[in-house]
Each structure stands twice: as C-alpha cells, then as structure tokens.
N, C-alpha and C positions, 0 to 999 in steps of 0.2 A: 692707813694705819691707826690703831684703835687710840682715841685721846689718853684713854689707861696706860698703855706704854710709853707715851709720851712722858706723861705724868710720873710713872716709877723711874725712866731713866733719867729725866731731869733731877728727880729728889736723890737717886743713887750715885749721879755723879756731880750734882751740882752747877751743872752746864744744860744749857739750850741745845737740844740737836736738832738737826737739819733731818726732814724725811729721807733726804739722798744718804745720809750717814746711815741711818738705820738701815735702809735699801741693801748699801753695799755691803755692811756688816752679814746680813741675811744672806748675801748673794755668796759671801766668803764663806759661810758656815756650809750652806750647800754645796761648796765645792771642796769641802773636805771630804779625804777619802775615808779618814778614818770617822768621821759624823755619817757618813753614807753607808760604809759598813756596818757600824752600831746598829743604826736605825733601818737596814734595809729592809725587814719586813712591814714596819710601820710605815715607810716612804708609799709602799705599793698599796697600800689601803686606804690612809689616812692624809690630812694634812700634816706636813711635818711639824715635829716640836722643836721650836729654835730654842736653844738655849741662852743666856743674854748675861754677860759677866757684869760685875758689879765694879770692875778695875777700869775706869776711863782710859787708863794707856793702851790696855789689851784690846778695849772695843774699838779705839782708834786704827789700833794696827791692823785688826783685821777687816774694819771699814776700807781702809788704805788698799788691803789687798783686793777685796771685793771689787773696788772701783777698778783698779788695774787690770783684773779678769774681765769686766764690763766693757772696759775699753777694747782690750784686744779681740772680745766678741764681735763688736762694731767695726772693728778692724778701723780704729782711730787713735790709737795708740803711737806715742812717737817713738816705741820701741821697734815697730814696724819699719822704720825708715831705715834702717841695716838690715836687711834680710838674713837669714842662717843659711836658706837654699839658696843655689843658682843654677839658671838653665845652661846647658854644655851641649857641645856637638854640632854638626852641620847635618840639616837635613830639611823636611817639610814640616817639622813641627807636628807631624800625624801622630796621633795615639792609635799604636796598633796592639802590643802586649805588654802588661805591665809586669818588669822584673826588677826584684830588690837584690842589691849587692851590699850583703851586711857587712864586709870588711871594709868597703869603700864608700860605706853611706850614701851610695847611689841607686836612684829609682829610674830604671829605664821606661820610657814610652815608646822605644822602636830601638831597633840594632844600633842606631848611631846616636842618639839624643836622651839626655837624662838628666834628672833633678839631682844636683850635689850636694850633699850636708843636709842631708834627713836620717837621722837619727831611729834608731829601732822603735824605741819607745812614743816616739811623734806620729810614726808611719803606722804603729798599732791601736793608735790613742782611738777610743771608740766615743761616740755619742748617739745615744738612741739604738745601741743594738751596731751601728754601722763606723768602720774605720773610714773617718772624715777624709784620709790622704788619698786613700784608695777609692772610694766611692764617688769623689770628686771628680778624679781621672777617669774612672769607669763608666760615669755618666754621659762622657765625651769622647767615648772610644770611636775609631773610625771618622772623628774629626780633626781640624789642624787647629791648634791653639795658636791664638792671636799674641801678639806683644802683651797686652792686657790682661790677656788670660795667665800668661806666664808670670807677670807681675803679680797678679791676685793670688796663684797658686802659691807663690813664693812667701807672700802674706801669711797666707792660712799656714803654712807649716812654721813661720816664725811665731806666729800669734798662740800655736799647740804648744812650741818648744817652751815659749814664756810662761803659759799657763799652767805646764806640767811645774816648772821650777816655783811659781807663785803656790800650787797646790802641795808642794812639799813643805814650803815656809808656813802656810797654814797648818800643817798636820802638825809641825814641829812646834805650834802654842795653841792649839786647840784643846790638848790636855788642860791646860789652864783654865781655859772657857768654863770646862764642867765641874770645876773645883768648888 
C-alpha cells in the first residue's frame, strides 16, 4: 500500500490504520454489487478505482464486512460452525445427476440423496462465470462423496449464503461511500 494512502487516511480519520484494515475495506468495496455494476467496464480494462470515505465509522463498518467476507472465503469464519445445508438420504453418496428442487430447496446428487437448505440465489451464485455450488459437485461427478467432502460442501453453501447477506449490507451503505 502506498505511504501516501496511509498518510491521507491517518489525517482524515485522525487515527493510525493497520494495512489489514485498509485491505478489508478494499475487499468490501470490491464485493459491492453496486460498485461492480457501476464500474463494470472500467474493471475489465484497468486497475479498479477504490473510493475512500472520510467517515471513520463508515470506513470501519466496511472493513468489518470485508474481513467477514475474507474469513468466509478462507472457510475460517465461526459462522460456518452451523451449516445452513444438510446432507440427507441413504445411499452410496455417489454423484450421478444434479437436480434442484426449488420448492424444497434441495439439491439432489442422485435419486435418494440430497443437500437440503440450499437457497436458489446461493445455488446460482457465480464466481468467474461458474456457479460455485454446481461446479464443485460436477467436478466430482461419478465419484462418492466422503464425510469430509460433505462437510466441506455444506461449509461452501453456508459461506455463500452468508456472503450474499453481507454483500446486501455492503450495498446498503455503499452509496454513502461515494458522497
């Protein structure tokens, strides 16, 4: 990070920030759907412009959200201790064909077994043009899921759901950043 950035923020906030706080703030900004929509073309061709607020409370709130998202990405958040998805049904845990039941929020991996509690927006969430939940399972098609695989997938689903919630919170406060 640029020393000029540290100096400017220290002057504006009358507080010394850690590099991590600035990183998490930037992380939150980059996960704002509002920001990404507004600067979509610019993000494709150049380094992203990061708007900085002069309001320390707003900065801290964004940094907190950025840290939460980073912890979710690293699957080290305490939020993952209570998964939103559960694996149900008896069988051999083999991934055959993925079928999503919208009403029941169930993602079947075969005729008898499914992950329960997967919201449609979580299932459809994309990173790099891929639907995360779908791709993870399709990459294992024809294989049997181990208990660790099942736990890991439930953590991924939980992380995505929590991330979507945080992104909504970020988008609610993002307009204040650009004022």
